[in-house]
N, CA, C and O atoms as CSV, one atom per row, in Angstrom:
chain,resi,resn,atom,element,x,y,z
A,1,MET,N,N,0.843,-1.126,0.034
A,1,MET,CA,C,-0.024,-0.036,-0.018
A,1,MET,C,C,0.918,1.241,0.044
A,1,MET,O,O,1.741,1.416,0.943
A,2,SER,N,N,0.714,2.074,-0.967
A,2,SER,CA,C,1.516,3.351,-0.932
A,2,SER,C,C,1.122,4.267,0.068
A,2,SER,O,O,0.006,4.164,0.578
A,3,SER,N,N,1.943,5.183,0.416
A,3,SER,CA,C,1.754,6.175,1.481
A,3,SER,C,C,0.546,7.093,1.216
A,3,SER,O,O,0.014,7.741,2.118
A,4,LYS,N,N,0.134,7.116,-0.086
A,4,LYS,CA,C,-1.005,7.934,-0.497
A,4,LYS,C,C,-2.266,7.222,-0.305
A,4,LYS,O,O,-3.310,7.852,-0.134
A,5,GLU,N,N,-2.232,5.972,-0.323
A,5,GLU,CA,C,-3.544,5.156,-0.114
A,5,GLU,C,C,-3.943,5.279,1.366
A,5,GLU,O,O,-3.094,5.249,2.257
A,6,LYS,N,N,-5.157,5.408,1.587
A,6,LYS,CA,C,-5.704,5.427,2.918
A,6,LYS,C,C,-6.278,4.047,3.306
A,6,LYS,O,O,-6.965,3.384,2.530
A,7,LYS,N,N,-5.962,3.668,4.519
A,7,LYS,CA,C,-6.530,2.401,5.019
A,7,LYS,C,C,-7.876,2.618,5.578
A,7,LYS,O,O,-8.105,3.619,6.258
A,8,ASN,N,N,-8.747,1.765,5.336
A,8,ASN,CA,C,-10.121,1.905,5.958
A,8,ASN,C,C,-10.058,1.442,7.409
A,8,ASN,O,O,-9.109,0.783,7.834
A,9,THR,N,N,-11.107,1.810,8.162
A,9,THR,CA,C,-11.198,1.547,9.571
A,9,THR,C,C,-11.001,0.021,9.916
A,9,THR,O,O,-10.281,-0.324,10.852
A,10,ARG,N,N,-11.641,-0.830,9.154
A,10,ARG,CA,C,-11.587,-2.267,9.414
A,10,ARG,C,C,-10.163,-2.776,9.262
A,10,ARG,O,O,-9.735,-3.597,10.074
A,11,THR,N,N,-9.420,-2.339,8.281
A,11,THR,CA,C,-8.086,-2.716,8.078
A,11,THR,C,C,-7.198,-2.329,9.222
A,11,THR,O,O,-6.394,-3.119,9.719
A,12,ILE,N,N,-7.370,-1.030,9.648
A,12,ILE,CA,C,-6.620,-0.512,10.815
A,12,ILE,C,C,-6.866,-1.342,12.071
A,12,ILE,O,O,-5.916,-1.700,12.767
A,13,ILE,N,N,-8.106,-1.648,12.366
A,13,ILE,CA,C,-8.455,-2.374,13.544
A,13,ILE,C,C,-7.918,-3.867,13.452
A,13,ILE,O,O,-7.363,-4.393,14.416
A,14,GLU,N,N,-8.103,-4.498,12.286
A,14,GLU,CA,C,-7.559,-5.841,12.112
A,14,GLU,C,C,-6.109,-5.956,12.345
A,14,GLU,O,O,-5.647,-6.896,12.993
A,15,GLU,N,N,-5.324,-4.956,11.796
A,15,GLU,CA,C,-3.867,-4.930,11.902
A,15,GLU,C,C,-3.510,-4.757,13.404
A,15,GLU,O,O,-2.583,-5.404,13.893
A,16,TRP,N,N,-4.228,-3.906,14.112
A,16,TRP,CA,C,-3.943,-3.690,15.567
A,16,TRP,C,C,-4.255,-5.068,16.296
A,16,TRP,O,O,-3.417,-5.549,17.060
A,17,SER,N,N,-5.349,-5.636,16.077
A,17,SER,CA,C,-5.684,-6.929,16.748
A,17,SER,C,C,-4.588,-7.934,16.499
A,17,SER,O,O,-4.118,-8.583,17.433
A,18,ALA,N,N,-4.190,-8.069,15.314
A,18,ALA,CA,C,-3.136,-9.117,14.887
A,18,ALA,C,C,-1.805,-8.895,15.667
A,18,ALA,O,O,-1.094,-9.875,15.887
A,19,LYS,N,N,-1.444,-7.697,16.082
A,19,LYS,CA,C,-0.266,-7.396,16.791
A,19,LYS,C,C,-0.292,-7.924,18.249
A,19,LYS,O,O,0.757,-8.080,18.874
A,20,GLY,N,N,-1.500,-8.194,18.773
A,20,GLY,CA,C,-1.761,-8.595,20.118
A,20,GLY,C,C,-1.826,-10.165,20.174
A,20,GLY,O,O,-1.768,-10.884,19.176
A,21,GLN,N,N,-1.943,-10.564,21.349
A,21,GLN,CA,C,-2.155,-12.027,21.612
A,21,GLN,C,C,-3.230,-12.281,22.663
A,21,GLN,O,O,-3.452,-11.460,23.553
A,22,GLU,N,N,-3.849,-13.357,22.555
A,22,GLU,CA,C,-4.970,-13.765,23.435
A,22,GLU,C,C,-4.412,-13.935,24.852
A,22,GLU,O,O,-3.359,-14.547,25.030
A,23,LEU,N,N,-5.105,-13.400,25.857
A,23,LEU,CA,C,-4.759,-13.737,27.226
A,23,LEU,C,C,-5.895,-14.436,27.894
A,23,LEU,O,O,-6.892,-13.792,28.218
A,24,ASP,N,N,-5.805,-15.691,28.113
A,24,ASP,CA,C,-6.859,-16.424,28.730
A,24,ASP,C,C,-6.671,-16.499,30.248
A,24,ASP,O,O,-5.640,-16.977,30.721
A,25,VAL,N,N,-7.601,-16.057,30.964
A,25,VAL,CA,C,-7.554,-16.125,32.453
A,25,VAL,C,C,-8.633,-17.183,32.836
A,25,VAL,O,O,-9.831,-17.036,32.593
A,26,PRO,N,N,-8.069,-18.298,33.479
A,26,PRO,CA,C,-8.977,-19.409,33.871
A,26,PRO,C,C,-10.031,-18.858,34.864
A,26,PRO,O,O,-9.721,-18.105,35.787
A,27,GLY,N,N,-11.319,-19.287,34.615
A,27,GLY,CA,C,-12.304,-18.894,35.424
A,27,GLY,C,C,-12.950,-17.570,35.138
A,27,GLY,O,O,-13.809,-17.121,35.896
A,28,THR,N,N,-12.528,-16.896,33.991
A,28,THR,CA,C,-12.989,-15.576,33.683
A,28,THR,C,C,-13.032,-15.397,32.150
A,28,THR,O,O,-12.879,-16.362,31.400
A,29,SER,N,N,-13.232,-14.215,31.726
A,29,SER,CA,C,-13.274,-13.978,30.250
A,29,SER,C,C,-11.905,-13.729,29.724
A,29,SER,O,O,-10.988,-13.403,30.477
A,30,SER,N,N,-11.760,-13.876,28.467
A,30,SER,CA,C,-10.428,-13.677,27.791
A,30,SER,C,C,-10.319,-12.274,27.286
A,30,SER,O,O,-11.323,-11.600,27.055
A,31,THR,N,N,-9.114,-11.840,27.116
A,31,THR,CA,C,-8.837,-10.514,26.518
A,31,THR,C,C,-7.603,-10.585,25.579
A,31,THR,O,O,-7.039,-11.646,25.315
A,32,ARG,N,N,-7.231,-9.389,25.100
A,32,ARG,CA,C,-6.063,-9.318,24.302
A,32,ARG,C,C,-4.950,-8.443,25.006
A,32,ARG,O,O,-5.259,-7.486,25.716
A,33,ILE,N,N,-3.733,-8.792,24.793
A,33,ILE,CA,C,-2.551,-8.040,25.306
A,33,ILE,C,C,-1.579,-7.690,24.221
A,33,ILE,O,O,-1.386,-8.465,23.284
A,34,TRP,N,N,-0.985,-6.579,24.324
A,34,TRP,CA,C,-0.016,-6.093,23.458
A,34,TRP,C,C,1.250,-5.763,24.220
A,34,TRP,O,O,1.207,-5.067,25.234
A,35,ARG,N,N,2.430,-6.284,23.712
A,35,ARG,CA,C,3.663,-6.038,24.326
A,35,ARG,C,C,4.633,-5.607,23.175
A,35,ARG,O,O,4.634,-6.129,22.060
A,36,GLU,N,N,5.450,-4.601,23.575
A,36,GLU,CA,C,6.467,-4.181,22.497
A,36,GLU,C,C,7.714,-3.710,23.180
A,36,GLU,O,O,7.605,-2.946,24.140
A,37,GLY,N,N,8.870,-4.097,22.769
A,37,GLY,CA,C,10.127,-3.655,23.363
A,37,GLY,C,C,10.687,-4.572,24.391
A,37,GLY,O,O,10.058,-5.575,24.728
A,38,THR,N,N,11.902,-4.256,24.928
A,38,THR,CA,C,12.469,-4.951,25.988
A,38,THR,C,C,13.007,-3.855,26.948
A,38,THR,O,O,13.098,-2.667,26.637
A,39,GLY,N,N,13.347,-4.377,28.132
A,39,GLY,CA,C,13.801,-3.481,29.191
A,39,GLY,C,C,12.788,-3.286,30.248
A,39,GLY,O,O,11.871,-4.105,30.320
A,40,PRO,N,N,12.848,-2.273,31.098
A,40,PRO,CA,C,11.957,-1.997,32.171
A,40,PRO,C,C,10.539,-1.925,31.529
A,40,PRO,O,O,10.379,-1.439,30.409
A,41,THR,N,N,9.554,-2.406,32.249
A,41,THR,CA,C,8.221,-2.511,31.797
A,41,THR,C,C,7.385,-1.289,32.165
A,41,THR,O,O,7.379,-0.864,33.320
A,42,VAL,N,N,6.730,-0.762,31.253
A,42,VAL,CA,C,5.779,0.385,31.448
A,42,VAL,C,C,4.407,-0.189,31.187
A,42,VAL,O,O,4.136,-0.586,30.053
A,43,LEU,N,N,3.528,-0.258,32.161
A,43,LEU,CA,C,2.177,-0.736,32.039
A,43,LEU,C,C,1.193,0.393,31.642
A,43,LEU,O,O,1.011,1.307,32.446
A,44,CYS,N,N,0.616,0.387,30.576
A,44,CYS,CA,C,-0.355,1.401,30.043
A,44,CYS,C,C,-1.681,1.014,30.443
A,44,CYS,O,O,-2.073,-0.125,30.190
A,45,LEU,N,N,-2.467,1.908,31.086
A,45,LEU,CA,C,-3.858,1.603,31.431
A,45,LEU,C,C,-4.703,2.620,30.685
A,45,LEU,O,O,-4.525,3.837,30.744
A,46,HIS,N,N,-5.672,1.984,29.952
A,46,HIS,CA,C,-6.679,2.864,29.290
A,46,HIS,C,C,-7.819,3.144,30.262
A,46,HIS,O,O,-7.888,2.518,31.319
A,47,GLY,N,N,-8.658,4.014,29.949
A,47,GLY,CA,C,-9.837,4.459,30.738
A,47,GLY,C,C,-11.037,3.808,30.209
A,47,GLY,O,O,-10.937,2.896,29.389
A,48,VAL,N,N,-12.219,4.249,30.654
A,48,VAL,CA,C,-13.469,3.643,30.323
A,48,VAL,C,C,-14.244,4.807,29.696
A,48,VAL,O,O,-14.352,5.858,30.328
A,49,PRO,N,N,-14.758,4.674,28.546
A,49,PRO,CA,C,-14.930,3.509,27.758
A,49,PRO,C,C,-13.937,3.399,26.571
A,49,PRO,O,O,-14.423,3.287,25.446
A,50,THR,N,N,-12.720,3.418,26.708
A,50,THR,CA,C,-11.764,3.244,25.651
A,50,THR,C,C,-11.218,1.838,25.573
A,50,THR,O,O,-11.813,0.904,26.110
A,51,SER,N,N,-10.084,1.681,24.903
A,51,SER,CA,C,-9.492,0.363,24.813
A,51,SER,C,C,-7.945,0.591,24.669
A,51,SER,O,O,-7.430,1.708,24.635
A,52,ALA,N,N,-7.275,-0.579,24.590
A,52,ALA,CA,C,-5.788,-0.647,24.486
A,52,ALA,C,C,-5.344,0.108,23.116
A,52,ALA,O,O,-4.206,0.561,22.992
A,53,TYR,N,N,-6.255,0.202,22.177
A,53,TYR,CA,C,-5.944,0.808,20.872
A,53,TYR,C,C,-5.380,2.230,21.118
A,53,TYR,O,O,-4.545,2.709,20.351
A,54,LEU,N,N,-5.851,2.903,22.205
A,54,LEU,CA,C,-5.414,4.228,22.565
A,54,LEU,C,C,-3.898,4.299,22.526
A,54,LEU,O,O,-3.357,5.345,22.167
A,55,TYR,N,N,-3.200,3.252,22.873
A,55,TYR,CA,C,-1.724,3.183,23.017
A,55,TYR,C,C,-0.961,2.667,21.795
A,55,TYR,O,O,0.223,2.348,21.905
A,56,ARG,N,N,-1.618,2.580,20.631
A,56,ARG,CA,C,-1.019,2.004,19.492
A,56,ARG,C,C,0.219,2.775,19.009
A,56,ARG,O,O,1.139,2.153,18.479
A,57,LYS,N,N,0.272,4.034,19.165
A,57,LYS,CA,C,1.446,4.819,18.826
A,57,LYS,C,C,2.423,4.944,19.978
A,57,LYS,O,O,3.598,5.238,19.754
A,58,ILE,N,N,1.993,4.741,21.143
A,58,ILE,CA,C,2.911,4.853,22.386
A,58,ILE,C,C,3.748,3.709,22.474
A,58,ILE,O,O,4.924,3.915,22.773
A,59,LEU,N,N,3.343,2.454,22.257
A,59,LEU,CA,C,4.142,1.331,22.494
A,59,LEU,C,C,5.443,1.318,21.695
A,59,LEU,O,O,6.502,1.003,22.238
A,60,PRO,N,N,5.365,1.674,20.359
A,60,PRO,CA,C,6.646,1.751,19.598
A,60,PRO,C,C,7.590,2.701,20.059
A,60,PRO,O,O,8.797,2.463,20.002
A,61,GLU,N,N,7.081,3.883,20.565
A,61,GLU,CA,C,7.920,4.880,21.158
A,61,GLU,C,C,8.594,4.424,22.522
A,61,GLU,O,O,9.735,4.791,22.802
A,62,LEU,N,N,7.905,3.678,23.290
A,62,LEU,CA,C,8.490,3.127,24.435
A,62,LEU,C,C,9.624,2.139,24.108
A,62,LEU,O,O,10.700,2.141,24.705
A,63,ALA,N,N,9.306,1.311,23.134
A,63,ALA,CA,C,10.329,0.322,22.642
A,63,ALA,C,C,11.575,1.030,22.057
A,63,ALA,O,O,12.714,0.611,22.267
A,64,ASN,N,N,11.314,2.076,21.348
A,64,ASN,CA,C,12.434,2.879,20.784
A,64,ASN,C,C,13.364,3.461,21.811
A,64,ASN,O,O,14.517,3.786,21.528
A,65,ASN,N,N,12.821,3.590,23.050
A,65,ASN,CA,C,13.568,4.202,24.109
A,65,ASN,C,C,14.013,3.174,25.205
A,65,ASN,O,O,14.286,3.518,26.355
A,66,GLY,N,N,14.062,1.907,24.761
A,66,GLY,CA,C,14.651,0.932,25.651
A,66,GLY,C,C,13.716,0.389,26.694
A,66,GLY,O,O,14.176,-0.129,27.711
A,67,LEU,N,N,12.445,0.483,26.488
A,67,LEU,CA,C,11.375,0.065,27.435
A,67,LEU,C,C,10.471,-0.942,26.882
A,67,LEU,O,O,10.324,-1.035,25.664
A,68,GLU,N,N,9.838,-1.720,27.729
A,68,GLU,CA,C,8.834,-2.686,27.201
A,68,GLU,C,C,7.526,-2.065,27.571
A,68,GLU,O,O,7.254,-1.858,28.754
A,69,GLY,N,N,6.695,-1.755,26.586
A,69,GLY,CA,C,5.283,-1.269,26.742
A,69,GLY,C,C,4.311,-2.377,26.748
A,69,GLY,O,O,4.331,-3.248,25.879
A,70,VAL,N,N,3.390,-2.355,27.794
A,70,VAL,CA,C,2.411,-3.432,27.855
A,70,VAL,C,C,1.037,-2.748,28.032
A,70,VAL,O,O,0.902,-1.807,28.814
A,71,VAL,N,N,0.086,-3.207,27.340
A,71,VAL,CA,C,-1.331,-2.807,27.510
A,71,VAL,C,C,-2.220,-3.939,27.154
A,71,VAL,O,O,-1.893,-4.767,26.303
A,72,MET,N,N,-3.417,-3.981,27.842
A,72,MET,CA,C,-4.406,-4.978,27.524
A,72,MET,C,C,-5.778,-4.353,27.616
A,72,MET,O,O,-5.980,-3.353,28.305
A,73,ASP,N,N,-6.706,-4.950,26.921
A,73,ASP,CA,C,-8.102,-4.433,26.908
A,73,ASP,C,C,-8.653,-4.957,28.244
A,73,ASP,O,O,-8.528,-6.127,28.605
A,74,PHE,N,N,-9.308,-3.943,28.985
A,74,PHE,CA,C,-9.967,-4.284,30.180
A,74,PHE,C,C,-11.249,-5.125,29.840
A,74,PHE,O,O,-11.835,-5.006,28.764
A,75,PRO,N,N,-11.618,-5.933,30.776
A,75,PRO,CA,C,-12.767,-6.833,30.571
A,75,PRO,C,C,-13.997,-5.916,30.075
A,75,PRO,O,O,-14.295,-4.848,30.610
A,76,GLY,N,N,-14.673,-6.491,28.966
A,76,GLY,CA,C,-15.774,-5.763,28.519
A,76,GLY,C,C,-15.567,-4.590,27.508
A,76,GLY,O,O,-16.496,-3.992,26.965
A,77,LEU,N,N,-14.233,-4.331,27.317
A,77,LEU,CA,C,-13.916,-3.309,26.330
A,77,LEU,C,C,-12.895,-3.726,25.294
A,77,LEU,O,O,-12.186,-4.706,25.521
A,78,GLY,N,N,-12.781,-3.049,24.184
A,78,GLY,CA,C,-11.928,-3.401,23.020
A,78,GLY,C,C,-12.247,-4.878,22.583
A,78,GLY,O,O,-13.376,-5.303,22.336
A,79,PHE,N,N,-11.082,-5.586,22.526
A,79,PHE,CA,C,-11.195,-6.983,22.016
A,79,PHE,C,C,-11.523,-8.005,23.083
A,79,PHE,O,O,-11.533,-9.204,22.804
A,80,SER,N,N,-11.797,-7.552,24.320
A,80,SER,CA,C,-12.088,-8.505,25.327
A,80,SER,C,C,-13.442,-9.005,25.308
A,80,SER,O,O,-14.334,-8.350,24.768
A,81,GLU,N,N,-13.682,-10.249,25.923
A,81,GLU,CA,C,-15.073,-10.791,25.980
A,81,GLU,C,C,-15.920,-9.862,26.843
A,81,GLU,O,O,-15.464,-9.215,27.786
A,82,ARG,N,N,-17.265,-9.851,26.417
A,82,ARG,CA,C,-18.226,-9.031,27.165
A,82,ARG,C,C,-18.755,-9.870,28.307
A,82,ARG,O,O,-19.032,-11.044,28.066
A,83,GLN,N,N,-18.916,-9.410,29.469
A,83,GLN,CA,C,-19.487,-10.174,30.587
A,83,GLN,C,C,-21.005,-10.084,30.599
A,83,GLN,O,O,-21.555,-8.988,30.484
A,84,LYS,N,N,-21.651,-11.144,30.728
A,84,LYS,CA,C,-23.116,-11.130,30.974
A,84,LYS,C,C,-23.494,-10.837,32.347
A,84,LYS,O,O,-24.599,-10.344,32.573
A,85,ASN,N,N,-22.604,-11.120,33.367
A,85,ASN,CA,C,-22.875,-10.931,34.799
A,85,ASN,C,C,-21.841,-9.780,35.180
A,85,ASN,O,O,-20.625,-9.974,35.205
A,86,LEU,N,N,-22.425,-8.606,35.463
A,86,LEU,CA,C,-21.545,-7.496,35.881
A,86,LEU,C,C,-20.976,-7.671,37.209
A,86,LEU,O,O,-19.951,-7.058,37.510
A,87,ILE,N,N,-21.577,-8.488,38.065
A,87,ILE,CA,C,-21.059,-8.743,39.438
A,87,ILE,C,C,-19.676,-9.288,39.405
A,87,ILE,O,O,-18.856,-9.005,40.278
A,88,THR,N,N,-19.395,-10.131,38.319
A,88,THR,CA,C,-18.018,-10.761,38.269
A,88,THR,C,C,-17.045,-9.832,37.596
A,88,THR,O,O,-15.871,-10.195,37.512
A,89,LEU,N,N,-17.405,-8.703,37.122
A,89,LEU,CA,C,-16.457,-7.847,36.404
A,89,LEU,C,C,-15.215,-7.408,37.235
A,89,LEU,O,O,-14.112,-7.370,36.688
A,90,GLY,N,N,-15.368,-7.085,38.506
A,90,GLY,CA,C,-14.330,-6.701,39.403
A,90,GLY,C,C,-13.332,-7.840,39.565
A,90,GLY,O,O,-12.116,-7.657,39.507
A,91,ARG,N,N,-13.903,-9.025,39.769
A,91,ARG,CA,C,-13.109,-10.121,39.906
A,91,ARG,C,C,-12.308,-10.530,38.724
A,91,ARG,O,O,-11.196,-11.042,38.851
A,92,ASP,N,N,-12.887,-10.297,37.538
A,92,ASP,CA,C,-12.186,-10.466,36.275
A,92,ASP,C,C,-11.017,-9.504,36.135
A,92,ASP,O,O,-9.956,-9.919,35.670
A,93,TYR,N,N,-11.154,-8.306,36.494
A,93,TYR,CA,C,-10.101,-7.306,36.455
A,93,TYR,C,C,-8.912,-7.861,37.301
A,93,TYR,O,O,-7.773,-7.959,36.845
A,94,GLN,N,N,-9.247,-8.198,38.497
A,94,GLN,CA,C,-8.140,-8.771,39.546
A,94,GLN,C,C,-7.410,-9.959,38.873
A,94,GLN,O,O,-6.181,-9.998,38.823
A,95,LEU,N,N,-8.217,-10.943,38.349
A,95,LEU,CA,C,-7.563,-12.115,37.843
A,95,LEU,C,C,-6.708,-11.760,36.589
A,95,LEU,O,O,-5.639,-12.336,36.388
A,96,GLY,N,N,-7.166,-10.853,35.794
A,96,GLY,CA,C,-6.301,-10.459,34.615
A,96,GLY,C,C,-5.073,-9.865,34.950
A,96,GLY,O,O,-4.062,-10.213,34.339
A,97,TRP,N,N,-5.019,-8.970,35.886
A,97,TRP,CA,C,-3.787,-8.304,36.244
A,97,TRP,C,C,-2.835,-9.255,36.894
A,97,TRP,O,O,-1.634,-9.207,36.628
A,98,ARG,N,N,-3.353,-10.148,37.768
A,98,ARG,CA,C,-2.475,-11.174,38.331
A,98,ARG,C,C,-1.769,-12.022,37.298
A,98,ARG,O,O,-0.601,-12.380,37.445
A,99,ARG,N,N,-2.499,-12.329,36.263
A,99,ARG,CA,C,-2.040,-13.162,35.167
A,99,ARG,C,C,-0.801,-12.425,34.410
A,99,ARG,O,O,0.040,-13.091,33.806
A,100,LEU,N,N,-0.753,-11.159,34.476
A,100,LEU,CA,C,0.321,-10.442,33.786
A,100,LEU,C,C,1.721,-10.783,34.527
A,100,LEU,O,O,2.771,-10.289,34.118
């Protein structure tokens, strides 16, 4: 694709998803996680109602500066599974962070 061609939204989102990997947390929902770089880890946290996509340009910059950037979609947001039972959402957050 030449620099003059514009990517459509679907292509941009599919490319972002492909850079991540599935993070399965036993007993809870699955999510996606993105890591880039090596060195001391910088954990990037997105807000609500956003997603890890917010950090798509930050992760390469962290890597270029000798750091490992890590971001994941919070349960129910971005590429993570949607919970049917909101009571378990807090537990899912805790289990997800422990898994990192």
